[in-house]
N, C-alpha and C positions, 0 to 999 in steps of 0.2 A: 441462652441462659448461661451467666457467668457466676442445667441439667440439661393349686388349691382346688381346690376342687370348686365345682360350680357353686356350691353352697357358700363358699367364701368369696368367690368372684375376684377379689383382689386382696392380697395381704401377705404377711410373713407368717410362717409357721415355725414352731419349735421342733427341730428334728432330734435334739438331744438335750433334755432338760437337766439342769444341775449346774455345777460350777463351770464346766467346759461346754457352755451352751453354743450350739450351732443353729443356723437359721436356713430357711429355704423359701422358695417362691413356687406356688402352684398356679396353674391356669389351664384353660381350655381354648383351643384354636377354632375360630368360627368357620373358616374356609378350609378345614382339614382335607376335604376331598381333592382340592387343587394341589395341596401340599403333597399328598400321597401319590398323585399322578406324576409329579416331578421327582420326588425323592424316594419313592417306594415306601414300603410299610415296615422295613426292618432297619435297625441300627441308625435311626435318625436321632441326632442329638439336638438339644436346645441349649444354647450357650448364652450366658450373661457376659457381655464383653465391654471392654473399653477400647474402642477403635483408636482413640487419640493416643493412648499409651501402649497399644498393641498387646493387650493381655486378655486372657479368659479369667473372669472373676469366679464363675461357677458354672456347672453343667448338669444336665440330666438327659434322660431318654424319653422320646415321645412314645406314648402307649395309646393307640387309637387317636383321639383328639386331645388327650390330656398329657400334661408334663409336670414334673417336679424338679426344680433346679436346687441343688445343694450348694450353699456357699460355705466353703471350709472354714472351720473355726480358726485355722492357722493363718487365714488371709487377713492381713492387717492393712486396711485401706490407706493409701498414701495421701492423707488429707492435706489440704492447703487452705489458707484463709479464704473465706467466701468472697471477699473483695466486692461487696455489694455496691451498687451504683449510688451516687449522691441522691438524697431524697428518700432512701430506704433505710429503716432502722431495724436493728436486731436487739431484742431484750431477753435476758439480762446482759448478754454479751454476744459478739459476733462469732459464729461457729467456724470451725475448720471442717471442710466438707470434701467429699469425693463422689463423683457421679459415674456410675456404670451406664454408658450412653445407649447401648444397643443390645437388644435380644436378637439372636441369630439362629436360624435353622441350618444344620450342617449334616451332610452325609459323606463320610470319608471315602467310601468305595467309588462313588460317582464324582467326588471332588466338587460338590455343589454346595452353595450357601445361598441363603436369602434372609433379608431382614424380617424380623417379627415385631410388629408394632401393637401396643395396647392402646386402642383408640376407639372413638365412637363411630368410625366409618372406615372401610378398607382403603379408600382412595382419596376421599376429601374430608379428612377429620377436622373437627373443631376442638377436640380434646385429645391430648396425647399424654401418656404417662411414662416415667422412667424412674430408675431407682437411685437414690442418693443416700450416702452415709454421712452422718453428722457426729462430731465428737462430743456434742453436748445438746441439751434441750434448749430451744430458743424459739421465740416468736418473731417472725420477719414480716414487716408490713411497710407500706408506703409506695409511692410512685417515683420511678426514676426521673430525675430532673431533665427536662427537655426531650424525654423519650415517651413512647406509648406503651411502656411495660410497667406493671405494678405487681406487688407481692402481697399475698394474704396467706401466710404459710406458718404452720406450727410444726416444728421439728422435735422429734424425740432423739435421745442419744441412741445411735445405731442406725439401722437401715430404715428409710422412709420412701413411700411411694409419692412422687411429686408430679403434678399435672400442669401442663401449659394449656390454657383455655384461650382460643382465638375468638375475640369479639370484634364487632365493627370498630375499627380504629384503635383497638386496644388488645394487649396481651396480658393475661393474668396468670401468675405462677402461684399455685395453691396446692393444698393437699388433694390427692387423687380421689375421685369418686369411686366407690366400690362398684364392681360389676362391669367395668369396661371390658369388652371382648378383645381377644388377641387375634390378629390377622397376619397371615403371610403376605408381605407387601412386595409387589412387583415381580418381575421375571427372575427366576433363580439365576444366580451368577455362576457361570462355568469357570473352572480353574480357580476355585476358591483359595487354595493354598498359595497360588501365585499372586492373586489379587490382594490377599491379606497376609503377606508373608510373616509379619511380626506377630500377628494373632496366632497363627497356626504353627509357626516356628518349625516348619518342615514336617509336621505331623500329617 
């Protein structure tokens, strides 16, 4: 792509309402026992990251199988033109966007990390979600000319949960379905600070 509690399932929450509004993400991890075996039960962080830009967008602490990530109000997403493919239209205008690509589990003492995916299956997902910031409200629709990717996406100004749906011979980028579970994906990565040096910046 050129991208709470269980009662909410998926969504943004207002952490500080008023003029200096901050937002956060809440979720529950479905395979939390496997995560605890690898990372322990204390000081486990959940990070919203941009691996491409080597930055941590927001972070929180895992409590049982639940987490809440705070995105600081001071973080100004470095938006860029969406650069949509030919065949796709954005109305009333094309937004500038920023995608936080990956959620990550991290334990500093063990120097371990693992990707955390919001999807409909832990190993063979057909629906995956990620978080995108848009500088304006826009409706994005159409099919990429000559490609098997189409858009059916309504963006609001601010953070949006965006989902890629894999269908036979087709990929659809649309608004995320509420209630997709979070999964720790794959074997935890040892030496996380060395594997992702720009993300952790020596921390």
